[in-house]
N, C-alpha and C positions, 0 to 999 in steps of 0.2 A: 372578224376572222380573216386571215390572210393565207398562212401556210396551209391551214386545213382545207381550204377550197382547192388548192393545187394538188393536195393529196387525191382528191376525187379525179382531177385531170390525169394524174399518173395511173390511177386504178382503172380508168375507163378504157385504157389500151388493152385491158384483159378481156373486154367484151368482144363479141363477133364483129362489131362495126369497125371497119378498117379506115380510120381517119388519121390525119397527121396529128402529132402530139400538140402542136400549136393550136389546132382547132379545139381540142379538149380544154386547153388552157384558157382560150377565149370563152368557151362555153361556161366554165365554172365561175367566171367573173363577169358574165354578160349582164347580169342585173346591176352590178356595181358600175360597169361601164356606162350603162344607160343612166344610172343615178347621177354619176359625176357629170355626165353631159347635160342632164336636165338641171342640175344645180347651176352650171355655167349659164344656162339659158334662163334661169330664174323661175323654173317651173316647180322643181322640188327644192327643198330647203334643209339646211342644217345650220347650227351655230356652234361656236367654240365656247365651251364653259369649263374653266379650269377645274380639274378634279371631278368631272362629271361621272366618270367611273375609274376604277383602279387601272384600267388598261389604256384608256384614251380620254380625250377632252371633247369628243364630238357628241353633240346633242342632235340626233337625227330626227327632228320633230315633224317633218312633213315629207313623206315619200310614198304616197298611196299607189302610184303607178308602177313602181319598180319593186317595192318591198311589201306592199299589201298582198295578201294571199291571192286574190283574184288577179290583180295586176301581174304578179310574178308568174302565175300559170299562163297567162296570155303571152307575156314577153318571152317565156321559155319556149312556147310553141312557135312564136315568131322566129326565134333563133333557129329552131329545127327546120323551119321552112327555108330560111336563108342558106343553111348548110345543104339542104336537099337541092336547092337551085344551083349550087356551085359544085357539089361533089356527088358523083353517081352513087357512091357507097352510102349516102345518106337518104336515098330515095325509097328504100323499102320501108314498109310500115313499122317493122321492128326497129330499124335504124332510126326512124323519126322519133319513136318513143324513147329510145336510149339517149339520143342527143337532147331531147326536151327534158328528160329526167336529169341528165348531167347538169343542164342549166338550172333546173329547179332545185338541185341539191344546194345551191347557194342559199336559197331561202330557208331550207331545212337546217342547215348549219348555223345560219344567222339567228334562227329561232332560239338555238341553245345559247348563243353568245350575247345577243342584244338585250338591253333593258326593254321594257314593254313599249316599243315604238313601231311595231309592224302591224298595220291594221288588217282586219279580215276583209273588209270591203272598202268603203271610202275612208277618208281620214277621221271622220267622226264616229266610226264604228269601234268595237272592242279592239284594243291593241295587245299584241302578244310579244313575249320575250322572256326567256328564263334567267337572263342576267348574269351569265358566267363572266362577262367583262368586269364584274365587281369582285371577282376572285382571280386576281392576276396570275398567281403561280399555277393554279389548277388549269386555267385556260391555256397558259403557255405550254405546259407539259402536254396537255391533250393535243394541241395543234402540232407540236413537233413530233410526238409519237405517231400521230396519223400520217404526217408527211414522210417520216422515216419508213414506216411500214409500206406505204404506197410506192415509195421509190424502190424499195427492195422488190416489191411485186412487179414493178415495171422492168427491172433488170432480169426477172425470170420470164416475163411475157414476151420480150422481143429478143431477137438474136443480135448480140453485141459483137463488134469487132474487137481487136486486141486492146485498143485504148478506150473502148466504149464504156466500160465500167468506171474508169477514172473520170471520164467526162460527165457521166450521169451523176456520180456522187459529188463531183465538183459543183455541178448545177444545184444539187441538193444543199450543199454548204452555202452557196450564194443565196438560195431562197431562205435559209435559216438566218443568214446575216441581214437580209432585207426585212424579214419578219421582226427581228430584234430591233432594227432601226425604226420600223413603224411603231413598235410598242414602246421603245425607250427613248427615241429621239424627240427633239422639240417639235411641238405641233405648229404647222404653218399658221400665219397670223390672220388668215381670213378663209372663209368657206371656199371662195374661188381658188385660192392657192391650194387648198386641200384637194379640190376637184381636179385642178390642172395637173398637180403632181401625181394624183392617183391614176388619172388617165395615162399619163406618160409611163408610169410604172407598169400598168397592165400591158401596154403595147410592147415595152422593152422585154418583159418577162416572156410574153408569147413569142416574140421574135427569137429570143434566146432558146426557148424550147424547140423551135424549128431548127435552129442552128445546131443544137446538141444532137437532135435526132438524126439529122443528115450526116453528121460526122461519127456518131456512135453506133448506129445500126449497121450490121453487116449486110452487104448487098449480095443477092444471089449471083453466082458465077454463071455466065452464059453457056 
C-alpha cells in the first residue's frame, strides 16, 4: 500500500494533535522507512519474484522487526517518543497515543494488502496477510478512494488561502501519479535498489507535504 497510508496522514490533521502535515506523512510510512533501512543494512530481507502478486513483484519474506505485530507496536511507540522529544504538541498522553496509532496504522493497512508475510512474533510464528495485492483492481480503487476522501477531509480541516485548494489537490494528483508508477512501473532490479528508491520517495513526499502546507494554509493575521 502507498496512497492508502498517506490517506491516514491527511486524516490525522483532523485530530486534536497539532503537528505539521509532514510529520504525519512520516508517521504513516515509519515502519516502511525502517524496513527499507534494515534491508540496506542486511537485517530484514526481500526478494524480487516476477508475478509474485498482481500488484507487485516483491516477496517480503523476512521483516519481523518492522512488520511483525509486536515489532510494529514497539516501533510505533518509538516514533511517538521521537515526536514527543521534538514537538511540544506530541508530549501529552493523548497525543502520544494518536501519533503511535498513526504509525501503527501502517501495519493495519498492510494486513489487508499483504500476502501472509507479517509475523505475530518472531519470523517463525504465524504470519498474517489478507492478500488484496492479488486483486489489483480492487486494491487500486480502494487506495485511491481512501486518498481522495482523506484529501477532501484535509481541505475541510485546515484554513486554506486563495490558492490552497489548488495546491492540495495538485499534491493529491501527484500522489496518485506516484502510486500508479509504483504499481505499474518496472520493478527495480535488486532489493537494495527497491529500498533506496523507496527511502528517497518517502523523504521527497514528506518534504513536499511540508512545502504544500506552508503555502496552502492561511496564516492568522496579527
